[in-house]
N, CA, C and O atoms as a GROMACS GRO file, in nm:
protein
  256
    1UNK      N    1   0.105  -0.123   0.008
    1UNK     CA    2   0.000  -0.001  -0.005
    1UNK      C    3   0.085   0.108  -0.012
    1UNK      O    4   0.191   0.097   0.050
    2UNK      N    5   0.060   0.241  -0.090
    2UNK     CA    6   0.145   0.340  -0.095
    2UNK      C    7   0.081   0.469  -0.020
    2UNK      O    8  -0.041   0.465  -0.004
    3UNK      N    9   0.135   0.560   0.019
    3UNK     CA   10   0.077   0.676   0.097
    3UNK      C   11  -0.061   0.708   0.068
    3UNK      O   12  -0.146   0.723   0.156
    4UNK      N   13  -0.084   0.719  -0.057
    4UNK     CA   14  -0.213   0.779  -0.115
    4UNK      C   15  -0.332   0.634  -0.074
    4UNK      O   16  -0.444   0.639  -0.024
    5UNK      N   17  -0.276   0.553  -0.104
    5UNK     CA   18  -0.375   0.436  -0.050
    5UNK      C   19  -0.415   0.434   0.083
    5UNK      O   20  -0.534   0.430   0.117
    6UNK      N   21  -0.303   0.438   0.175
    6UNK     CA   22  -0.322   0.447   0.316
    6UNK      C   23  -0.415   0.532   0.346
    6UNK      O   24  -0.517   0.493   0.403
    7UNK      N   25  -0.390   0.699   0.305
    7UNK     CA   26  -0.464   0.794   0.355
    7UNK      C   27  -0.604   0.785   0.296
    7UNK      O   28  -0.698   0.822   0.367
    8UNK      N   29  -0.624   0.749   0.198
    8UNK     CA   30  -0.771   0.681   0.165
    8UNK      C   31  -0.836   0.566   0.219
    8UNK      O   32  -0.959   0.562   0.218
    9UNK      N   33  -0.766   0.471   0.268
    9UNK     CA   34  -0.806   0.375   0.374
    9UNK      C   35  -0.848   0.438   0.505
    9UNK      O   36  -0.951   0.406   0.565
   10UNK      N   37  -0.765   0.526   0.545
   10UNK     CA   38  -0.804   0.611   0.690
   10UNK      C   39  -0.915   0.675   0.642
   10UNK      O   40  -1.012   0.623   0.698
   11UNK      N   41  -0.948   0.752   0.573
   11UNK     CA   42  -1.058   0.857   0.533
   11UNK      C   43  -1.165   0.756   0.545
   11UNK      O   44  -1.239   0.769   0.642
   12UNK      N   45  -1.192   0.631   0.442
   12UNK     CA   46  -1.278   0.517   0.443
   12UNK      C   47  -1.318   0.487   0.605
   12UNK      O   48  -1.432   0.489   0.652
   13UNK      N   49  -1.204   0.461   0.670
   13UNK     CA   50  -1.240   0.404   0.818
   13UNK      C   51  -1.306   0.507   0.885
   13UNK      O   52  -1.402   0.469   0.951
   14UNK      N   53  -1.278   0.646   0.887
   14UNK     CA   54  -1.341   0.736   0.932
   14UNK      C   55  -1.491   0.751   0.906
   14UNK      O   56  -1.570   0.759   1.001
   15UNK      N   57  -1.528   0.755   0.791
   15UNK     CA   58  -1.635   0.763   0.744
   15UNK      C   59  -1.757   0.625   0.777
   15UNK      O   60  -1.880   0.632   0.783
   16UNK      N   61  -1.657   0.493   0.794
   16UNK     CA   62  -1.739   0.398   0.841
   16UNK      C   63  -1.769   0.418   0.997
   16UNK      O   64  -1.877   0.390   1.050
   17UNK      N   65  -1.672   0.465   1.053
   17UNK     CA   66  -1.689   0.511   1.211
   17UNK      C   67  -1.796   0.600   1.248
   17UNK      O   68  -1.878   0.582   1.337
   18UNK      N   69  -1.786   0.699   1.169
   18UNK     CA   70  -1.914   0.792   1.165
   18UNK      C   71  -2.058   0.740   1.151
   18UNK      O   72  -2.158   0.770   1.216
   19UNK      N   73  -2.039   0.644   1.037
   19UNK     CA   74  -2.157   0.589   1.003
   19UNK      C   75  -2.188   0.482   1.130
   19UNK      O   76  -2.301   0.496   1.174
   20UNK      N   77  -2.122   0.397   1.183
   20UNK     CA   78  -2.152   0.334   1.297
   20UNK      C   79  -2.208   0.392   1.404
   20UNK      O   80  -2.314   0.347   1.448
   21UNK      N   81  -2.153   0.487   1.457
   21UNK     CA   82  -2.221   0.575   1.537
   21UNK      C   83  -2.345   0.611   1.514
   21UNK      O   84  -2.416   0.628   1.613
   22UNK      N   85  -2.399   0.630   1.392
   22UNK     CA   86  -2.525   0.693   1.373
   22UNK      C   87  -2.610   0.568   1.369
   22UNK      O   88  -2.718   0.573   1.427
   23UNK      N   89  -2.572   0.456   1.306
   23UNK     CA   90  -2.679   0.339   1.286
   23UNK      C   91  -2.670   0.237   1.389
   23UNK      O   92  -2.768   0.166   1.412
   24UNK      N   93  -2.537   0.222   1.466
   24UNK     CA   94  -2.523   0.115   1.534
   24UNK      C   95  -2.595  -0.029   1.509
   24UNK      O   96  -2.678  -0.088   1.578
   25UNK      N   97  -2.533  -0.064   1.386
   25UNK     CA   98  -2.579  -0.196   1.327
   25UNK      C   99  -2.457  -0.293   1.337
   25UNK      O  100  -2.342  -0.251   1.343
   26UNK      N  101  -2.485  -0.414   1.338
   26UNK     CA  102  -2.380  -0.525   1.362
   26UNK      C  103  -2.293  -0.508   1.221
   26UNK      O  104  -2.170  -0.515   1.218
   27UNK      N  105  -2.367  -0.487   1.120
   27UNK     CA  106  -2.317  -0.482   0.964
   27UNK      C  107  -2.204  -0.371   0.964
   27UNK      O  108  -2.092  -0.397   0.918
   28UNK      N  109  -2.241  -0.229   1.025
   28UNK     CA  110  -2.172  -0.128   1.031
   28UNK      C  111  -2.064  -0.164   1.130
   28UNK      O  112  -1.950  -0.141   1.088
   29UNK      N  113  -2.072  -0.202   1.218
   29UNK     CA  114  -1.961  -0.268   1.312
   29UNK      C  115  -1.846  -0.363   1.260
   29UNK      O  116  -1.727  -0.350   1.285
   30UNK      N  117  -1.907  -0.466   1.178
   30UNK     CA  118  -1.807  -0.580   1.108
   30UNK      C  119  -1.732  -0.462   0.984
   30UNK      O  120  -1.612  -0.472   0.954
   31UNK      N  121  -1.794  -0.389   0.942
   31UNK     CA  122  -1.723  -0.298   0.817
   31UNK      C  123  -1.616  -0.218   0.890
   31UNK      O  124  -1.505  -0.200   0.838
   32UNK      N  125  -1.648  -0.171   1.007
   32UNK     CA  126  -1.530  -0.071   1.093
   32UNK      C  127  -1.429  -0.171   1.123
   32UNK      O  128  -1.313  -0.149   1.089
   33UNK      N  129  -1.459  -0.277   1.182
   33UNK     CA  130  -1.351  -0.376   1.237
   33UNK      C  131  -1.284  -0.420   1.110
   33UNK      O  132  -1.162  -0.436   1.125
   34UNK      N  133  -1.328  -0.446   0.988
   34UNK     CA  134  -1.258  -0.497   0.877
   34UNK      C  135  -1.167  -0.384   0.801
   34UNK      O  136  -1.074  -0.417   0.728
   35UNK      N  137  -1.194  -0.282   0.820
   35UNK     CA  138  -1.127  -0.160   0.791
   35UNK      C  139  -1.014  -0.143   0.893
   35UNK      O  140  -0.897  -0.162   0.856
   36UNK      N  141  -1.041  -0.110   1.011
   36UNK     CA  142  -0.932  -0.126   1.116
   36UNK      C  143  -0.857  -0.200   1.115
   36UNK      O  144  -0.741  -0.160   1.123
   37UNK      N  145  -0.884  -0.358   1.105
   37UNK     CA  146  -0.772  -0.454   1.066
   37UNK      C  147  -0.694  -0.420   0.931
   37UNK      O  148  -0.572  -0.433   0.933
   38UNK      N  149  -0.737  -0.392   0.852
   38UNK     CA  150  -0.639  -0.351   0.720
   38UNK      C  151  -0.549  -0.247   0.754
   38UNK      O  152  -0.430  -0.253   0.724
   39UNK      N  153  -0.610  -0.134   0.827
   39UNK     CA  154  -0.487  -0.008   0.873
   39UNK      C  155  -0.401  -0.088   0.961
   39UNK      O  156  -0.281  -0.100   0.938
   40UNK      N  157  -0.453  -0.138   1.051
   40UNK     CA  158  -0.344  -0.206   1.162
   40UNK      C  159  -0.236  -0.276   1.084
   40UNK      O  160  -0.118  -0.242   1.096
   41UNK      N  161  -0.274  -0.377   1.002
   41UNK     CA  162  -0.181  -0.471   0.933
   41UNK      C  163  -0.085  -0.371   0.859
   41UNK      O  164   0.035  -0.396   0.869
   42UNK      N  165  -0.120  -0.271   0.792
   42UNK     CA  166  -0.043  -0.174   0.734
   42UNK      C  167   0.058  -0.119   0.819
   42UNK      O  168   0.176  -0.119   0.784
   43UNK      N  169   0.018  -0.070   0.935
   43UNK     CA  170   0.091  -0.030   1.025
   43UNK      C  171   0.207  -0.108   1.075
   43UNK      O  172   0.320  -0.060   1.086
   44UNK      N  173   0.174  -0.234   1.106
   44UNK     CA  174   0.250  -0.340   1.139
   44UNK      C  175   0.353  -0.356   1.018
   44UNK      O  176   0.474  -0.352   1.041
   45UNK      N  177   0.311  -0.370   0.909
   45UNK     CA  178   0.420  -0.382   0.773
   45UNK      C  179   0.501  -0.284   0.765
   45UNK      O  180   0.613  -0.316   0.728
   46UNK      N  181   0.482  -0.156   0.790
   46UNK     CA  182   0.551  -0.031   0.754
   46UNK      C  183   0.651  -0.011   0.862
   46UNK      O  184   0.762   0.036   0.841
   47UNK      N  185   0.601  -0.053   0.994
   47UNK     CA  186   0.673  -0.042   1.110
   47UNK      C  187   0.792  -0.130   1.106
   47UNK      O  188   0.900  -0.090   1.150
   48UNK      N  189   0.772  -0.278   1.043
   48UNK     CA  190   0.883  -0.380   1.012
   48UNK      C  191   0.984  -0.311   0.928
   48UNK      O  192   1.105  -0.308   0.950
   49UNK      N  193   0.915  -0.251   0.818
   49UNK     CA  194   1.036  -0.218   0.721
   49UNK      C  195   1.124  -0.074   0.779
   49UNK      O  196   1.238  -0.045   0.744
   50UNK      N  197   1.040   0.002   0.871
   50UNK     CA  198   1.141   0.094   0.939
   50UNK      C  199   1.260   0.044   1.035
   50UNK      O  200   1.376   0.085   1.039
   51UNK      N  201   1.201  -0.050   1.105
   51UNK     CA  202   1.300  -0.121   1.184
   51UNK      C  203   1.385  -0.170   1.118
   51UNK      O  204   1.499  -0.140   1.154
   52UNK      N  205   1.376  -0.245   1.017
   52UNK     CA  206   1.474  -0.319   0.923
   52UNK      C  207   1.577  -0.204   0.885
   52UNK      O  208   1.698  -0.219   0.898
   53UNK      N  209   1.525  -0.101   0.842
   53UNK     CA  210   1.607  -0.004   0.801
   53UNK      C  211   1.706   0.048   0.885
   53UNK      O  212   1.815   0.087   0.843
   54UNK      N  213   1.664   0.052   1.036
   54UNK     CA  214   1.750   0.099   1.129
   54UNK      C  215   1.700   0.226   1.169
   54UNK      O  216   1.744   0.253   1.281
   55UNK      N  217   1.626   0.315   1.124
   55UNK     CA  218   1.575   0.420   1.130
   55UNK      C  219   1.499   0.447   1.283
   55UNK      O  220   1.501   0.550   1.352
   56UNK      N  221   1.436   0.325   1.306
   56UNK     CA  222   1.345   0.317   1.433
   56UNK      C  223   1.434   0.299   1.546
   56UNK      O  224   1.403   0.352   1.653
   57UNK      N  225   1.552   0.224   1.535
   57UNK     CA  226   1.641   0.191   1.630
   57UNK      C  227   1.721   0.321   1.673
   57UNK      O  228   1.747   0.345   1.791
   58UNK      N  229   1.760   0.407   1.563
   58UNK     CA  230   1.823   0.537   1.605
   58UNK      C  231   1.758   0.613   1.649
   58UNK      O  232   1.810   0.699   1.720
   59UNK      N  233   1.605   0.616   1.625
   59UNK     CA  234   1.525   0.718   1.720
   59UNK      C  235   1.516   0.671   1.847
   59UNK      O  236   1.510   0.759   1.934
   60UNK      N  237   1.512   0.544   1.888
   60UNK     CA  238   1.480   0.492   2.025
   60UNK      C  239   1.630   0.515   2.095
   60UNK      O  240   1.631   0.562   2.209
   61UNK      N  241   1.742   0.488   2.038
   61UNK     CA  242   1.861   0.537   2.101
   61UNK      C  243   1.877   0.657   2.140
   61UNK      O  244   1.956   0.680   2.231
   62UNK      N  245   1.804   0.759   2.078
   62UNK     CA  246   1.816   0.905   2.090
   62UNK      C  247   1.730   0.932   2.207
   62UNK      O  248   1.755   1.030   2.276
   63UNK      N  249   1.624   0.848   2.237
   63UNK     CA  250   1.532   0.889   2.340
   63UNK      C  251   1.576   0.824   2.475
   63UNK      O  252   1.515   0.848   2.579
   64UNK      N  253   1.680   0.746   2.470
   64UNK     CA  254   1.727   0.692   2.600
   64UNK      C  255   1.821   0.783   2.693
   64UNK      O  256   1.861   0.740   2.801
   0.00000   0.00000   0.00000
């Protein structure tokens, strides 16, 4: 997923969340959870790449 796709996915998640707040149905909740899972998986994927590149380790060492 590129940055634009990630942005679009987050926008969709917010729309689904707002919709769920209005209707409170199990279908809307399921759609929110599915979109949240996709966002969470992408965060894990990118975080793993950053850690591999050593950028996050450098940041962590500066914070100690």
